[in-house]
N, CA, C and O atoms as a Maestro MAE file, in Angstrom:
{
 s_m_m2io_version
 :::
 2.0.0
}

f_m_ct {
 s_m_title
 :::
 protein
 m_atom[284] {
  # First column is atom index #
  i_m_mmod_type
  r_m_x_coord
  r_m_y_coord
  r_m_z_coord
  i_m_residue_number
  s_m_chain_name
  s_m_pdb_residue_name
  s_m_pdb_atom_name
  i_m_atomic_number
  :::
  1 25 13.845 13.882 10.658 1 A "MET " " N  " 7
  2 3 13.529 12.963 9.577 1 A "MET " " CA " 6
  3 2 12.189 13.357 8.959 1 A "MET " " C  " 6
  4 15 11.242 13.703 9.664 1 A "MET " " O  " 8
  5 25 12.130 13.298 7.635 2 A "THR " " N  " 7
  6 3 10.898 13.604 6.917 2 A "THR " " CA " 6
  7 2 10.527 12.413 6.040 2 A "THR " " C  " 6
  8 15 11.371 11.561 5.760 2 A "THR " " O  " 8
  9 25 9.270 12.349 5.604 3 A "PRO " " N  " 7
  10 3 8.860 11.228 4.750 3 A "PRO " " CA " 6
  11 2 9.636 11.141 3.441 3 A "PRO " " C  " 6
  12 15 9.717 10.072 2.836 3 A "PRO " " O  " 8
  13 25 10.210 12.269 2.999 4 A "GLU " " N  " 7
  14 3 10.943 12.273 1.737 4 A "GLU " " CA " 6
  15 2 12.365 11.753 1.868 4 A "GLU " " C  " 6
  16 15 13.011 11.466 0.860 4 A "GLU " " O  " 8
  17 25 12.861 11.629 3.086 5 A "MET " " N  " 7
  18 3 14.244 11.193 3.294 5 A "MET " " CA " 6
  19 2 14.392 9.716 2.949 5 A "MET " " C  " 6
  20 15 13.535 8.909 3.311 5 A "MET " " O  " 8
  21 25 15.465 9.354 2.256 6 A "PRO " " N  " 7
  22 3 15.662 7.934 1.929 6 A "PRO " " CA " 6
  23 2 15.997 7.121 3.175 6 A "PRO " " C  " 6
  24 15 16.668 7.603 4.088 6 A "PRO " " O  " 8
  25 25 15.531 5.913 3.193 7 A "VAL " " N  " 7
  26 3 15.818 5.004 4.311 7 A "VAL " " CA " 6
  27 2 17.199 4.400 4.142 7 A "VAL " " C  " 6
  28 15 17.961 4.293 5.103 7 A "VAL " " O  " 8
  29 25 17.518 4.009 2.927 8 A "PHE " " N  " 7
  30 3 18.803 3.394 2.642 8 A "PHE " " CA " 6
  31 2 19.669 4.389 1.880 8 A "PHE " " C  " 6
  32 15 19.296 4.869 0.809 8 A "PHE " " O  " 8
  33 25 20.823 4.688 2.449 9 A "VAL " " N  " 7
  34 3 21.718 5.665 1.831 9 A "VAL " " CA " 6
  35 2 23.089 5.050 1.606 9 A "VAL " " C  " 6
  36 15 23.466 4.059 2.233 9 A "VAL " " O  " 8
  37 25 23.832 5.681 0.676 10 A "ASN " " N  " 7
  38 3 25.202 5.242 0.434 10 A "ASN " " CA " 6
  39 2 26.158 5.978 1.368 10 A "ASN " " C  " 6
  40 15 25.710 6.685 2.270 10 A "ASN " " O  " 8
  41 25 27.429 5.828 1.174 11 A "THR " " N  " 7
  42 3 28.408 6.454 2.067 11 A "THR " " CA " 6
  43 2 28.409 7.978 1.965 11 A "THR " " C  " 6
  44 15 28.946 8.660 2.837 11 A "THR " " O  " 8
  45 25 27.810 8.508 0.906 12 A "LEU " " N  " 7
  46 3 27.709 9.959 0.749 12 A "LEU " " CA " 6
  47 2 26.419 10.511 1.350 12 A "LEU " " C  " 6
  48 15 26.208 11.724 1.374 12 A "LEU " " O  " 8
  49 25 25.560 9.616 1.835 13 A "GLY " " N  " 7
  50 3 24.302 10.044 2.438 13 A "GLY " " CA " 6
  51 2 23.179 10.261 1.447 13 A "GLY " " C  " 6
  52 15 22.112 10.745 1.824 13 A "GLY " " O  " 8
  53 25 23.395 9.915 0.188 14 A "THR " " N  " 7
  54 3 22.341 10.053 -0.809 14 A "THR " " CA " 6
  55 2 21.629 8.716 -1.000 14 A "THR " " C  " 6
  56 15 22.121 7.662 -0.598 14 A "THR " " O  " 8
  57 25 20.466 8.792 -1.619 15 A "ALA " " N  " 7
  58 3 19.655 7.587 -1.806 15 A "ALA " " CA " 6
  59 2 20.450 6.491 -2.504 15 A "ALA " " C  " 6
  60 15 21.183 6.743 -3.460 15 A "ALA " " O  " 8
  61 25 20.292 5.294 -2.015 16 A "LEU " " N  " 7
  62 3 20.983 4.138 -2.573 16 A "LEU " " CA " 6
  63 2 20.315 3.722 -3.879 16 A "LEU " " C  " 6
  64 15 19.090 3.625 -3.955 16 A "LEU " " O  " 8
  65 25 21.106 3.484 -4.876 17 A "GLU " " N  " 7
  66 3 20.590 3.010 -6.157 17 A "GLU " " CA " 6
  67 2 20.269 1.521 -6.021 17 A "GLU " " C  " 6
  68 15 21.169 0.713 -5.791 17 A "GLU " " O  " 8
  69 25 18.975 1.150 -6.162 18 A "PRO " " N  " 7
  70 3 18.595 -0.253 -5.954 18 A "PRO " " CA " 6
  71 2 19.399 -1.249 -6.780 18 A "PRO " " C  " 6
  72 15 19.706 -2.338 -6.296 18 A "PRO " " O  " 8
  73 25 19.744 -0.900 -8.010 19 A "ASN " " N  " 7
  74 3 20.479 -1.847 -8.864 19 A "ASN " " CA " 6
  75 2 21.862 -2.162 -8.318 19 A "ASN " " C  " 6
  76 15 22.428 -3.202 -8.654 19 A "ASN " " O  " 8
  77 25 22.421 -1.289 -7.483 20 A "SER " " N  " 7
  78 3 23.732 -1.578 -6.906 20 A "SER " " CA " 6
  79 2 23.655 -2.711 -5.887 20 A "SER " " C  " 6
  80 15 24.672 -3.313 -5.544 20 A "SER " " O  " 8
  81 25 22.459 -2.997 -5.407 21 A "LEU " " N  " 7
  82 3 22.265 -4.089 -4.442 21 A "LEU " " CA " 6
  83 2 22.086 -5.450 -5.100 21 A "LEU " " C  " 6
  84 15 22.311 -6.488 -4.476 21 A "LEU " " O  " 8
  85 25 21.683 -5.437 -6.357 22 A "LEU " " N  " 7
  86 3 21.267 -6.688 -6.997 22 A "LEU " " CA " 6
  87 2 22.279 -7.824 -6.914 22 A "LEU " " C  " 6
  88 15 21.880 -8.937 -6.570 22 A "LEU " " O  " 8
  89 25 23.559 -7.620 -7.206 23 A "PRO " " N  " 7
  90 3 24.482 -8.752 -7.111 23 A "PRO " " CA " 6
  91 2 24.530 -9.353 -5.702 23 A "PRO " " C  " 6
  92 15 24.603 -10.572 -5.543 23 A "PRO " " O  " 8
  93 25 24.488 -8.500 -4.698 24 A "HIS " " N  " 7
  94 3 24.520 -8.978 -3.313 24 A "HIS " " CA " 6
  95 2 23.201 -9.657 -2.944 24 A "HIS " " C  " 6
  96 15 23.186 -10.690 -2.275 24 A "HIS " " O  " 8
  97 25 22.097 -9.059 -3.390 25 A "TRP " " N  " 7
  98 3 20.758 -9.600 -3.128 25 A "TRP " " CA " 6
  99 2 20.635 -11.015 -3.692 25 A "TRP " " C  " 6
  100 15 20.179 -11.928 -3.005 25 A "TRP " " O  " 8
  101 25 21.045 -11.185 -4.941 26 A "TYR " " N  " 7
  102 3 20.953 -12.505 -5.575 26 A "TYR " " CA " 6
  103 2 21.912 -13.496 -4.921 26 A "TYR " " C  " 6
  104 15 21.560 -14.659 -4.727 26 A "TYR " " O  " 8
  105 25 23.104 -13.052 -4.584 27 A "ALA " " N  " 7
  106 3 24.080 -13.944 -3.938 27 A "ALA " " CA " 6
  107 2 23.561 -14.432 -2.591 27 A "ALA " " C  " 6
  108 15 23.737 -15.600 -2.246 27 A "ALA " " O  " 8
  109 25 22.929 -13.554 -1.834 28 A "CYS " " N  " 7
  110 3 22.373 -13.952 -0.530 28 A "CYS " " CA " 6
  111 2 21.288 -15.004 -0.690 28 A "CYS " " C  " 6
  112 15 21.234 -15.975 0.065 28 A "CYS " " O  " 8
  113 25 20.421 -14.804 -1.684 29 A "GLN " " N  " 7
  114 3 19.346 -15.771 -1.904 29 A "GLN " " CA " 6
  115 2 19.911 -17.129 -2.303 29 A "GLN " " C  " 6
  116 15 19.458 -18.171 -1.829 29 A "GLN " " O  " 8
  117 25 20.899 -17.098 -3.173 30 A "ARG " " N  " 7
  118 3 21.521 -18.364 -3.586 30 A "ARG " " CA " 6
  119 2 22.196 -19.046 -2.400 30 A "ARG " " C  " 6
  120 15 22.094 -20.261 -2.236 30 A "ARG " " O  " 8
  121 25 22.888 -18.259 -1.574 31 A "ALA " " N  " 7
  122 3 23.577 -18.826 -0.408 31 A "ALA " " CA " 6
  123 2 22.582 -19.443 0.575 31 A "ALA " " C  " 6
  124 15 22.894 -20.422 1.253 31 A "ALA " " O  " 8
  125 25 21.384 -18.864 0.647 32 A "LEU " " N  " 7
  126 3 20.359 -19.397 1.542 32 A "LEU " " CA " 6
  127 2 19.589 -20.552 0.923 32 A "LEU " " C  " 6
  128 15 18.791 -21.206 1.594 32 A "LEU " " O  " 8
  129 25 19.831 -20.800 -0.360 33 A "GLY " " N  " 7
  130 3 19.162 -21.908 -1.029 33 A "GLY " " CA " 6
  131 2 17.708 -21.625 -1.345 33 A "GLY " " C  " 6
  132 15 16.907 -22.551 -1.474 33 A "GLY " " O  " 8
  133 25 17.353 -20.332 -1.473 34 A "ILE " " N  " 7
  134 3 15.967 -20.008 -1.814 34 A "ILE " " CA " 6
  135 2 15.910 -19.522 -3.259 34 A "ILE " " C  " 6
  136 15 16.917 -19.121 -3.843 34 A "ILE " " O  " 8
  137 25 14.706 -19.570 -3.815 35 A "ARG " " N  " 7
  138 3 14.508 -19.157 -5.195 35 A "ARG " " CA " 6
  139 2 14.882 -17.680 -5.356 35 A "ARG " " C  " 6
  140 15 14.487 -16.846 -4.541 35 A "ARG " " O  " 8
  141 25 15.620 -17.369 -6.377 36 A "VAL " " N  " 7
  142 3 16.063 -15.995 -6.611 36 A "VAL " " CA " 6
  143 2 14.880 -15.160 -7.082 36 A "VAL " " C  " 6
  144 15 14.174 -15.517 -8.025 36 A "VAL " " O  " 8
  145 25 14.686 -14.034 -6.393 37 A "ARG " " N  " 7
  146 3 13.596 -13.110 -6.705 37 A "ARG " " CA " 6
  147 2 14.156 -11.704 -6.764 37 A "ARG " " C  " 6
  148 15 15.200 -11.420 -6.176 37 A "ARG " " O  " 8
  149 25 13.467 -10.827 -7.470 38 A "GLY " " N  " 7
  150 3 13.873 -9.433 -7.573 38 A "GLY " " CA " 6
  151 2 13.543 -8.654 -6.309 38 A "GLY " " C  " 6
  152 15 12.834 -9.141 -5.429 38 A "GLY " " O  " 8
  153 25 14.064 -7.445 -6.234 39 A "LEU " " N  " 7
  154 3 13.850 -6.596 -5.069 39 A "LEU " " CA " 6
  155 2 12.385 -6.253 -4.853 39 A "LEU " " C  " 6
  156 15 11.932 -6.143 -3.714 39 A "LEU " " O  " 8
  157 25 11.639 -6.083 -5.946 40 A "TYR " " N  " 7
  158 3 10.252 -5.659 -5.797 40 A "TYR " " CA " 6
  159 2 9.366 -6.729 -5.179 40 A "TYR " " C  " 6
  160 15 8.248 -6.431 -4.760 40 A "TYR " " O  " 8
  161 25 9.833 -7.950 -5.113 41 A "CYS " " N  " 7
  162 3 9.068 -8.997 -4.428 41 A "CYS " " CA " 6
  163 2 8.947 -8.706 -2.944 41 A "CYS " " C  " 6
  164 15 8.024 -9.191 -2.289 41 A "CYS " " O  " 8
  165 25 9.868 -7.921 -2.409 42 A "THR " " N  " 7
  166 3 9.775 -7.576 -0.985 42 A "THR " " CA " 6
  167 2 8.528 -6.746 -0.726 42 A "THR " " C  " 6
  168 15 7.913 -6.863 0.334 42 A "THR " " O  " 8
  169 25 8.145 -5.899 -1.695 43 A "LYS " " N  " 7
  170 3 6.922 -5.108 -1.532 43 A "LYS " " CA " 6
  171 2 5.710 -6.028 -1.517 43 A "LYS " " C  " 6
  172 15 4.802 -5.843 -0.707 43 A "LYS " " O  " 8
  173 25 5.687 -7.013 -2.402 44 A "ASP " " N  " 7
  174 3 4.578 -7.954 -2.445 44 A "ASP " " CA " 6
  175 2 4.445 -8.702 -1.122 44 A "ASP " " C  " 6
  176 15 3.339 -8.918 -0.628 44 A "ASP " " O  " 8
  177 25 5.580 -9.091 -0.559 45 A "THR " " N  " 7
  178 3 5.574 -9.779 0.735 45 A "THR " " CA " 6
  179 2 5.057 -8.854 1.826 45 A "THR " " C  " 6
  180 15 4.279 -9.273 2.684 45 A "THR " " O  " 8
  181 25 5.492 -7.587 1.795 46 A "PHE " " N  " 7
  182 3 5.016 -6.627 2.791 46 A "PHE " " CA " 6
  183 2 3.508 -6.461 2.705 46 A "PHE " " C  " 6
  184 15 2.830 -6.480 3.732 46 A "PHE " " O  " 8
  185 25 2.964 -6.298 1.495 47 A "VAL " " N  " 7
  186 3 1.526 -6.108 1.329 47 A "VAL " " CA " 6
  187 2 0.769 -7.332 1.844 47 A "VAL " " C  " 6
  188 15 -0.218 -7.196 2.567 47 A "VAL " " O  " 8
  189 25 1.227 -8.512 1.475 48 A "THR " " N  " 7
  190 3 0.562 -9.735 1.926 48 A "THR " " CA " 6
  191 2 0.585 -9.854 3.443 48 A "THR " " C  " 6
  192 15 -0.434 -10.166 4.060 48 A "THR " " O  " 8
  193 25 1.742 -9.606 4.044 49 A "THR " " N  " 7
  194 3 1.870 -9.694 5.500 49 A "THR " " CA " 6
  195 2 1.000 -8.641 6.187 49 A "THR " " C  " 6
  196 15 0.335 -8.938 7.179 49 A "THR " " O  " 8
  197 25 1.001 -7.420 5.667 50 A "ALA " " N  " 7
  198 3 0.197 -6.351 6.261 50 A "ALA " " CA " 6
  199 2 -1.287 -6.686 6.194 50 A "ALA " " C  " 6
  200 15 -2.007 -6.505 7.176 50 A "ALA " " O  " 8
  201 25 -1.751 -7.170 5.050 51 A "LEU " " N  " 7
  202 3 -3.162 -7.532 4.929 51 A "LEU " " CA " 6
  203 2 -3.528 -8.656 5.887 51 A "LEU " " C  " 6
  204 15 -4.597 -8.631 6.498 51 A "LEU " " O  " 8
  205 25 -2.654 -9.631 6.021 52 A "TYR " " N  " 7
  206 3 -2.908 -10.742 6.925 52 A "TYR " " CA " 6
  207 2 -3.027 -10.241 8.369 52 A "TYR " " C  " 6
  208 15 -3.945 -10.627 9.092 52 A "TYR " " O  " 8
  209 25 -2.095 -9.379 8.779 53 A "ARG " " N  " 7
  210 3 -2.126 -8.861 10.149 53 A "ARG " " CA " 6
  211 2 -3.314 -7.939 10.383 53 A "ARG " " C  " 6
  212 15 -3.906 -7.942 11.462 53 A "ARG " " O  " 8
  213 25 -3.663 -7.147 9.368 54 A "MET " " N  " 7
  214 3 -4.842 -6.282 9.502 54 A "MET " " CA " 6
  215 2 -6.099 -7.121 9.670 54 A "MET " " C  " 6
  216 15 -6.992 -6.770 10.441 54 A "MET " " O  " 8
  217 25 -6.161 -8.227 8.945 55 A "ARG " " N  " 7
  218 3 -7.325 -9.108 9.044 55 A "ARG " " CA " 6
  219 2 -7.432 -9.710 10.442 55 A "ARG " " C  " 6
  220 15 -8.530 -9.872 10.975 55 A "ARG " " O  " 8
  221 25 -6.270 -10.044 11.037 56 A "GLU " " N  " 7
  222 3 -6.271 -10.614 12.382 56 A "GLU " " CA " 6
  223 2 -6.827 -9.643 13.407 56 A "GLU " " C  " 6
  224 15 -7.480 -10.060 14.364 56 A "GLU " " O  " 8
  225 25 -6.578 -8.360 13.222 57 A "THR " " N  " 7
  226 3 -7.042 -7.353 14.176 57 A "THR " " CA " 6
  227 2 -8.386 -6.773 13.772 57 A "THR " " C  " 6
  228 15 -8.911 -5.898 14.461 57 A "THR " " O  " 8
  229 25 -8.951 -7.242 12.673 58 A "THR " " N  " 7
  230 3 -10.215 -6.766 12.092 58 A "THR " " CA " 6
  231 2 -10.168 -5.274 11.770 58 A "THR " " C  " 6
  232 15 -11.215 -4.635 11.666 58 A "THR " " O  " 8
  233 25 -8.984 -4.718 11.614 59 A "GLN " " N  " 7
  234 3 -8.832 -3.317 11.231 59 A "GLN " " CA " 6
  235 2 -8.083 -3.259 9.908 59 A "GLN " " C  " 6
  236 15 -6.860 -3.125 9.887 59 A "GLN " " O  " 8
  237 25 -8.807 -3.359 8.821 60 A "ILE " " N  " 7
  238 3 -8.175 -3.324 7.512 60 A "ILE " " CA " 6
  239 2 -8.164 -1.878 7.032 60 A "ILE " " C  " 6
  240 15 -9.216 -1.290 6.780 60 A "ILE " " O  " 8
  241 25 -6.980 -1.319 6.908 61 A "ASP " " N  " 7
  242 3 -6.804 0.077 6.517 61 A "ASP " " CA " 6
  243 2 -6.124 0.128 5.150 61 A "ASP " " C  " 6
  244 15 -4.923 0.373 5.043 61 A "ASP " " O  " 8
  245 25 -6.916 -0.106 4.118 62 A "ILE " " N  " 7
  246 3 -6.395 -0.135 2.753 62 A "ILE " " CA " 6
  247 2 -5.772 1.208 2.361 62 A "ILE " " C  " 6
  248 15 -4.701 1.208 1.754 62 A "ILE " " O  " 8
  249 25 -6.390 2.352 2.676 63 A "PRO " " N  " 7
  250 3 -5.751 3.625 2.310 63 A "PRO " " CA " 6
  251 2 -4.347 3.778 2.906 63 A "PRO " " C  " 6
  252 15 -3.456 4.311 2.244 63 A "PRO " " O  " 8
  253 25 -4.140 3.324 4.128 64 A "TRP " " N  " 7
  254 3 -2.804 3.393 4.743 64 A "TRP " " CA " 6
  255 2 -1.828 2.537 3.950 64 A "TRP " " C  " 6
  256 15 -0.711 2.964 3.659 64 A "TRP " " O  " 8
  257 25 -2.254 1.329 3.604 65 A "LEU " " N  " 7
  258 3 -1.390 0.416 2.862 65 A "LEU " " CA " 6
  259 2 -1.050 0.995 1.479 65 A "LEU " " C  " 6
  260 15 0.077 0.854 1.004 65 A "LEU " " O  " 8
  261 25 -2.009 1.634 0.853 66 A "GLU " " N  " 7
  262 3 -1.757 2.280 -0.443 66 A "GLU " " CA " 6
  263 2 -0.732 3.403 -0.313 66 A "GLU " " C  " 6
  264 15 0.142 3.553 -1.167 66 A "GLU " " O  " 8
  265 25 -0.840 4.192 0.756 67 A "ARG " " N  " 7
  266 3 0.116 5.276 0.973 67 A "ARG " " CA " 6
  267 2 1.518 4.733 1.230 67 A "ARG " " C  " 6
  268 15 2.504 5.327 0.794 67 A "ARG " " O  " 8
  269 25 1.610 3.622 1.925 68 A "GLN " " N  " 7
  270 3 2.915 3.044 2.248 68 A "GLN " " CA " 6
  271 2 3.608 2.464 1.036 68 A "GLN " " C  " 6
  272 15 4.831 2.537 0.923 68 A "GLN " " O  " 8
  273 25 2.834 1.883 0.124 69 A "THR " " N  " 7
  274 3 3.437 1.135 -0.975 69 A "THR " " CA " 6
  275 2 3.282 1.784 -2.344 69 A "THR " " C  " 6
  276 15 3.987 1.420 -3.286 69 A "THR " " O  " 8
  277 25 2.382 2.727 -2.462 70 A "GLY " " N  " 7
  278 3 2.152 3.343 -3.759 70 A "GLY " " CA " 6
  279 2 1.328 2.499 -4.696 70 A "GLY " " C  " 6
  280 15 1.239 2.797 -5.888 70 A "GLY " " O  " 8
  281 25 0.725 1.451 -4.177 71 A "VAL " " N  " 7
  282 3 -0.160 0.614 -5.017 71 A "VAL " " CA " 6
  283 2 -1.511 0.453 -4.361 71 A "VAL " " C  " 6
  284 15 -2.388 -0.213 -4.910 71 A "VAL " " O  " 8
  :::
 }
 m_bond[283] {
  # First column is bond index #
  i_m_from
  i_m_to
  i_m_order
  :::
  1 1 2 1
  2 2 3 1
  3 3 4 2
  4 3 5 1
  5 5 6 1
  6 6 7 1
  7 7 8 2
  8 7 9 1
  9 9 10 1
  10 10 11 1
  11 11 12 2
  12 11 13 1
  13 13 14 1
  14 14 15 1
  15 15 16 2
  16 15 17 1
  17 17 18 1
  18 18 19 1
  19 19 20 2
  20 19 21 1
  21 21 22 1
  22 22 23 1
  23 23 24 2
  24 23 25 1
  25 25 26 1
  26 26 27 1
  27 27 28 2
  28 27 29 1
  29 29 30 1
  30 30 31 1
  31 31 32 2
  32 31 33 1
  33 33 34 1
  34 34 35 1
  35 35 36 2
  36 35 37 1
  37 37 38 1
  38 38 39 1
  39 39 40 2
  40 39 41 1
  41 41 42 1
  42 42 43 1
  43 43 44 2
  44 43 45 1
  45 45 46 1
  46 46 47 1
  47 47 48 2
  48 47 49 1
  49 49 50 1
  50 50 51 1
  51 51 52 2
  52 51 53 1
  53 53 54 1
  54 54 55 1
  55 55 56 2
  56 55 57 1
  57 57 58 1
  58 58 59 1
  59 59 60 2
  60 59 61 1
  61 61 62 1
  62 62 63 1
  63 63 64 2
  64 63 65 1
  65 65 66 1
  66 66 67 1
  67 67 68 2
  68 67 69 1
  69 69 70 1
  70 70 71 1
  71 71 72 2
  72 71 73 1
  73 73 74 1
  74 74 75 1
  75 75 76 2
  76 75 77 1
  77 77 78 1
  78 78 79 1
  79 79 80 2
  80 79 81 1
  81 81 82 1
  82 82 83 1
  83 83 84 2
  84 83 85 1
  85 85 86 1
  86 86 87 1
  87 87 88 2
  88 87 89 1
  89 89 90 1
  90 90 91 1
  91 91 92 2
  92 91 93 1
  93 93 94 1
  94 94 95 1
  95 95 96 2
  96 95 97 1
  97 97 98 1
  98 98 99 1
  99 99 100 2
  100 99 101 1
  101 101 102 1
  102 102 103 1
  103 103 104 2
  104 103 105 1
  105 105 106 1
  106 106 107 1
  107 107 108 2
  108 107 109 1
  109 109 110 1
  110 110 111 1
  111 111 112 2
  112 111 113 1
  113 113 114 1
  114 114 115 1
  115 115 116 2
  116 115 117 1
  117 117 118 1
  118 118 119 1
  119 119 120 2
  120 119 121 1
  121 121 122 1
  122 122 123 1
  123 123 124 2
  124 123 125 1
  125 125 126 1
  126 126 127 1
  127 127 128 2
  128 127 129 1
  129 129 130 1
  130 130 131 1
  131 131 132 2
  132 131 133 1
  133 133 134 1
  134 134 135 1
  135 135 136 2
  136 135 137 1
  137 137 138 1
  138 138 139 1
  139 139 140 2
  140 139 141 1
  141 141 142 1
  142 142 143 1
  143 143 144 2
  144 143 145 1
  145 145 146 1
  146 146 147 1
  147 147 148 2
  148 147 149 1
  149 149 150 1
  150 150 151 1
  151 151 152 2
  152 151 153 1
  153 153 154 1
  154 154 155 1
  155 155 156 2
  156 155 157 1
  157 157 158 1
  158 158 159 1
  159 159 160 2
  160 159 161 1
  161 161 162 1
  162 162 163 1
  163 163 164 2
  164 163 165 1
  165 165 166 1
  166 166 167 1
  167 167 168 2
  168 167 169 1
  169 169 170 1
  170 170 171 1
  171 171 172 2
  172 171 173 1
  173 173 174 1
  174 174 175 1
  175 175 176 2
  176 175 177 1
  177 177 178 1
  178 178 179 1
  179 179 180 2
  180 179 181 1
  181 181 182 1
  182 182 183 1
  183 183 184 2
  184 183 185 1
  185 185 186 1
  186 186 187 1
  187 187 188 2
  188 187 189 1
  189 189 190 1
  190 190 191 1
  191 191 192 2
  192 191 193 1
  193 193 194 1
  194 194 195 1
  195 195 196 2
  196 195 197 1
  197 197 198 1
  198 198 199 1
  199 199 200 2
  200 199 201 1
  201 201 202 1
  202 202 203 1
  203 203 204 2
  204 203 205 1
  205 205 206 1
  206 206 207 1
  207 207 208 2
  208 207 209 1
  209 209 210 1
  210 210 211 1
  211 211 212 2
  212 211 213 1
  213 213 214 1
  214 214 215 1
  215 215 216 2
  216 215 217 1
  217 217 218 1
  218 218 219 1
  219 219 220 2
  220 219 221 1
  221 221 222 1
  222 222 223 1
  223 223 224 2
  224 223 225 1
  225 225 226 1
  226 226 227 1
  227 227 228 2
  228 227 229 1
  229 229 230 1
  230 230 231 1
  231 231 232 2
  232 231 233 1
  233 233 234 1
  234 234 235 1
  235 235 236 2
  236 235 237 1
  237 237 238 1
  238 238 239 1
  239 239 240 2
  240 239 241 1
  241 241 242 1
  242 242 243 1
  243 243 244 2
  244 243 245 1
  245 245 246 1
  246 246 247 1
  247 247 248 2
  248 247 249 1
  249 249 250 1
  250 250 251 1
  251 251 252 2
  252 251 253 1
  253 253 254 1
  254 254 255 1
  255 255 256 2
  256 255 257 1
  257 257 258 1
  258 258 259 1
  259 259 260 2
  260 259 261 1
  261 261 262 1
  262 262 263 1
  263 263 264 2
  264 263 265 1
  265 265 266 1
  266 266 267 1
  267 267 268 2
  268 267 269 1
  269 269 270 1
  270 270 271 1
  271 271 272 2
  272 271 273 1
  273 273 274 1
  274 274 275 1
  275 275 276 2
  276 275 277 1
  277 277 278 1
  278 278 279 1
  279 279 280 2
  280 279 281 1
  281 281 282 1
  282 282 283 1
  283 283 284 2
  :::
 }
}
């Protein structure tokens, strides 16, 4: 495995097109009774959670977080 390899792949083993998930993503949110949000909100949640956990350990590694998320 290399950093360039996609995490989510289709049945052909190629990178999954995010827009193909959208109908299922929105349906799941509606079924759970939560506010419908786009896929990119997951990145925002990851950043918030990572910063919170880094703060708890007093080891805030912003460069690592930037490399992970591209922001």
